[in-house]
N, C-alpha and C positions, 0 to 999 in steps of 0.2 A: 229850740232845744233848751234854752235857758230855763224854761219853766220846770224842767225835771230835776234841776239842781236845788238842794236845800241851801237856804241862805239865812243868816250869814254863817260863814265857816268859823268854827271855834273848836280847836282840837280837844279842849277839855270836855266838850259835850260827848265825846265818844268813849268807848270802853278802852282805856289806855292799857290796862293789864292784858287784855286780849291782844291788842296790837303789839305789846312788848313781847309776849310769848311767841307770836308769829315771826317777828323780826329776829328774835334770838334763835328760833328753830331753823329759819331759812339761812341765816348767817352761819350757824354751826354746820348746816347741811352743805353749804358751799365748801367750807374747810374740809369736811369729811369726804366729799366727792373728789377733791383734789388728792387727799391722802390715799383714798382707795383706788384711784384710777391713774395716778401719775406714771407708774412703771409700765402699765399696759398701754397707756397713751403714747409714751415715748417709743415703745416697740412698734405699735401699729400705725401711729400717725406722725412719728418723729417729732413730737412736741408733748412733753410731759404735762403741760398746762392746757392741753386741748379741751378736755372736759371741764376744767375749771373756768376757762373763758366762756364756754357755751352756757354753763350753769349760771355764771355770773350775769350773762346777758339775759337769760330767761328770767332771773330774779329781778333784774332792773326793769324789764318790760312788765313783769308780773306786778311789781309794786306800783308802777304807773297805772296799770289797769285797776289795782286795788284802790288807789287814791281816787280815780274817777268813779269807781263803784260806790265808794263811801260818800261821795258827793251827790250821787243820783238818788233821788227819792225812791225808796224800794217799791212803792206802789206802781212805779213805771213797769216793773217786771211782771206785775199782774196782767197788764195789757199785752206784754210780749210773750207770755207763757205758752200759748198755743202755737204762735209762729215759730218760736225757738224749738219747741218739740218737733215740729214739722221739719225744721232745718236739720235737727239731729237725725231724724229718720233718713233724710236724703244723704247725709254724710255717711251713715252706716251702710247705706246701699252702695255708695261710691267706693267704699273700701273693698268691696267684693268684685269690682270691675278691673280686669287685668289691664295693666298700664297706668292705672290711677292709684289703686291700692298697692302698698309696698308689702312684700312678704318677707318675714324674718323668722327663721327656724320653723318653717311650715305654717306660720300663722299670718293672716292678712288683717292687720289691726291698724294700719297707718295709711294716710294719704300723703303721697310724695309732693312736697312743695320745695321750691328753691332754698336750699340750705336748712331745711327743717321738715320733719315728719310730723304731721298732725294726727293725733290719736282721737278719733271721734267719740270713743267710749267715755273719755273724760268730760267732754262737752255734754254728752247725753245724760250723765249723772246730774249735773246742775239743771239742765233743761227739764228733766223729769221731776226734780224737786219743785221747781217753779210751777210746773203744770199741776202737780198734786196739791200744792198750797193754794193755788188759784181755784181749782175745782172743789176742794174740800170747803174752802171759804164760801164758795158759791152755793153749795147745796148741803149745808150743815144739818138742816132739818130732815134730809133724806138719807143721811149717811148710814143709817142702820138698816136700810132697805137693801135686799139682795139685788134687785134689778137696777136700782139707781145708785146705790151707795157702795157696791162692791164689784159686780160683774164688769161694768165699764172700765174700771181701773185694771182689772185682770186682763181684759182684752188688749189694752194699751201695753201693759207689761209683757204679755206673751209675744206681741209683735217685736218689741225691743229685744227680748230674750232670744227670740228666734234668729234675729240678725246677728246678735253677739255670738251665739253658739255656732253660727255659720262661719265665723272668722277663723278659728274658734277662740272665745275669750270667756272661759267659765268663771274666772275671778270677777270680772266686771258684771257678768250676768247675776251671780249670787249676791253681789253688792247691791245691785238695783233691786233685786227681789227683797232683800232684807230691809232696805230703806223704805220701800213701798209698804211692806207689811207693818213696819213700825209706825209710820205716819198714819196709816189707816186705823191701826189699833188706838193710837193716841186721839184720833178724831172721833172715836166711838163706834167703829165698825164692830159688829158682833163677833165675839171670839169663835163661835161655832163656824162662821164663814172662813175665818183664817185657818182654823184647824182642819176644816174640810178641804180647803185648797191645798194645804200641806200634804194631806193624805193622798190627794189626787196626783200631786207632783212627785211624790216619793218613788212610785214605780218608774216614772219617766227618768228620774235622776239615776236610779239603779241601772236602767237600760243604757243611758248615756255612758256610764262608767264601764259597764260590762262589755259593751260593744266598741270600746275605744282602747286600743292597745296601750297608748301612752298614758291614758288616765288610770288604767289598771296598774301600770308600772309605778305611777306616782303613789297610789294607795299602798302598794307593796313596799315602796321605799319608805313611806311614812311608818308602816307597821314594823318592817324589818330592814332597815337600810344596810345593816351589816351583811345581808345575804348577797348584795351586789355592790361591794365597796368601791369598785372602780368604774361602775356604770351608773345606774339610776340613783343609787344611794350615795354617790360621791358628794353631791352638793350639800346635803344636810349633814353628812359626817364632817366635812370640812368646816361647816358653820359651827358645829358643836366644838370642834377643835379650837376654833377662834375664841369662843366664849370661855372654854376651859383655860386657854393660854392667858386670857386677860386677867383672870383671878379677881381680886378685890379692887386693885388700883390700876390695872392695865400695864401693858408693855411700854406705854408712852406714845404720844401723838406722832404718827408717821412710822411707827415701828412694827406694824403688822407684818407677819410673815405669810398669812393665808392669802393676802392680796397679791402675792407674787406668783400668780397663775395657778394657785391651788383652788381658790374659791371662785366659782363662776358668778357672774353678775355682782361682783363685789361693790360696785358703785351705784347699782340700781336697786333691785329687790332685796339684796342681802347686805345693804350698807350698814344695818344695825349690827351685824356680826363683826364688822371691822371696828365699829364703835366699841363693842364689848371687848375686843382684843386689845385695842389701844388705850382705852380709858377705863376698862374694868367694870365691875359690878356697880361701883359708885357712879361712873359715867352713865350707865344704863338707867340707874334710878333717877338721875337728873333729867334725862330725856323723857322717861315715863311720867315724871312729875310735871314737866312742862306740857305734855299732851293732856294730862289730867286737868290742869288749870285751864287750858284752851277749851276743852270740851265742857267743863263746868261753867265757864263764862258764857259759852255759846248757849247752854241750856238756860242759864239765868236770863239771857237776852230773850230767849223764846218765851219764858214765863212772864216777863215784864213788857213784852211788845204791846203796842197800842191797839192792835186789831188782830183778828183771826188769821188773816193772810200773813202778817208779819210773824205771828207765833209759829205757824206751820212751816214757813220758809226757813226761819232760824232753826227750828227743830230738825228739819230735814238735813240741813248743812251740818249740824252738830252730830247727828246720827251717822252721816257719811264719814266725817272725820274719825269718829269713834270706831266704826267698823273697819275702815282701812288701816288704822293704827293697830287695833287689836289683832286683826287677821295677819298683818305683816309680822308683828311680833311673835304671834303663834307659829307662823311658818318657819321663821329663821331659828327658833328655839326647838323645833321638832314637835311642837304640840298640835300642829295642824298640818294636813297634807300640803305639799308645795303648790302655790298658786302665784301667777304673775301679777302681784298687786304691790304697787309702790307704797313706800312710807311717806305720807304727805310732808312736804317742805324739806325732806332730807334726801330722798332718792333722786338720782339724776333723771331728768326728763322734762322737756319743755311743756308738753301738754298738761301734765300733772301739776307742774309749778304754776302755770298761768291760770288754770281753772281753780286751783286751791286758793290762790291769792285773790282771784275774782270773787270767790265765795266769801272770803274774809272781808272784803270790801263791802259786800252786801250786809254781812253781820254787823259791821261797824255802823253802817247807815241805819239799820234797825235800832241799834243801841243809842243813837244820838238823842240826848235829852232825857234818857230813861234813868230811873233810880233802880239799880239792880238789887234784888232782894235775895235772901237765902232760898235754896231750892225747895225748902219745905214751907216757905212763906207764901203770902198772897201777892198778886200783882201790885206794883206801886208805880206811880208816875210822878 
């Protein structure tokens, strides 16, 4: 196993700004998880620090995983891409088996483990990115062909989407689709193939929404939450109240009122609402700025990577972080329909934390020894 580790280890070789942003976001997330969950945890678990302890443990394990990943030569993941994708398929199937998959609010998205629920969709995101980077690198000269450079990826994607929609997890499904399309477009896939697949998928998407009562209600809540203020529109209305109460400078850390059983999922998907209420618009700008720097550094790593596999692997991770951050921010502010998508590094959740930090470790390994250039410049080594 020692052959897969890069030697010697010198922290200065890695992208320290990227690492700093991740450490800052994760540390801030732990503080906000405690702030957003302490009252609810005290009532439900008789321990106000229940979620703080768990999130802290997830972060500790996650940073250990990140350190290992930043030491493993990223070319190792090229060899593991297909096996890991296969493992992700098995995990997605296990979720659907009664007794193994854990059901919460009607959705089967977790595998029950002692003291921890594993969410396979988080693992699947990284596994798919690895597979796409490996496969695109392998057949760059055929990527513009329909039979070899587009349809095989669509088959893999459709299988994954089918399993995710069975859970159901529309948020993860749309994220995988967006990451796949973006990576294929960057690889040189013809735009007509992408647009054509979008046109084919559109009626299917309409069907999924029209024949699902809860999805229709979510669309209605997005368009007119005030029509059902105590029902489906409750969450987004309370989220907007939180942002409004925060004003420019916020109510102060720990002073949120919406977290007092008004705002559902205050420590998970809607944690940014609590940030807005307690730290105000200025606090939100700081968080957005840190995500911007994180994604910008990730894209620079992709541009400066030493080979095609590294470029597409870093690109996929950058796009994943970008999509998850933008969608979550859009949902909590009412700009997008409600989706169960965590905010990376901030939202409570072990699977999201572990996989996000694992992905950061891979990014840092790709960055080792690179001279990162402006996004408009050419690769430099």
